[in-house]
N, C-alpha and C positions, 0 to 999 in steps of 0.2 A: 754762360753756364752750359749750354748745349754742346759747345766744343769740348768741354771737359767730360761730359757724359759720353760723347762719341769716342773720345780718346780712351776712356776706360773700356768701352766695348771692344775697340780695336786691339788694345793691349791684352785683354782677356782672351780674345780669339787667337792672337799670335802665340799665346802661351798654351794653346790647345785646350782651353777650357770653355765652358758655356758661360756667356755673360748673363747676369740676372739683374733685374731692376724692379723696384716697387713703383707702380704707375698710379699717381694720384688722379690724373685726368685721363679717363679712358680714350679721349679724342687723340691722345699722343701715342697710342699703341702702335699704329702703323709706322710712325717716325722712329720709334725705338727698335722695331723689328728691322727697319731699313738700316739702322746703325749697327745691327748685328746682335742685338739682345735676343736670346732664345728662351730664357726662363722669365716669365712675367707674373707678377703678383699685383693684385689690385683690390681695393675695397676692404672694409672691415666687416665683421660678422653683421653688425648693425646695418650697414649699407646693403649688403647682400640680402638680408631678410626684408628690409624695407622695399627694395626693388622687386623682390619676389612677390611680396604682398600686393604691391601696386599693380604688377602684371596680372596676378590672380584676380584682384578686384576689377580691373579693367576688362578682363575676359568675361567675368560674370555680368558686369554692367552691359556689355555689348550684346548679350543674349536677351536682354529685357527690352520688349517693344517700346 
């Protein structure tokens, strides 16, 4: 499947366009950029809010002795 994803990026760039992809696993971001993707989307509103809340609470907890 990664070959197909890389092929899409190459063909998009060859056409003079920016390649875009939805990234399900943030750990793959670097790989997608290396393939030529320049427009990246990730996460749902729910995921973004949950991660933000987790970060906020973690920061608050870290200040409590």
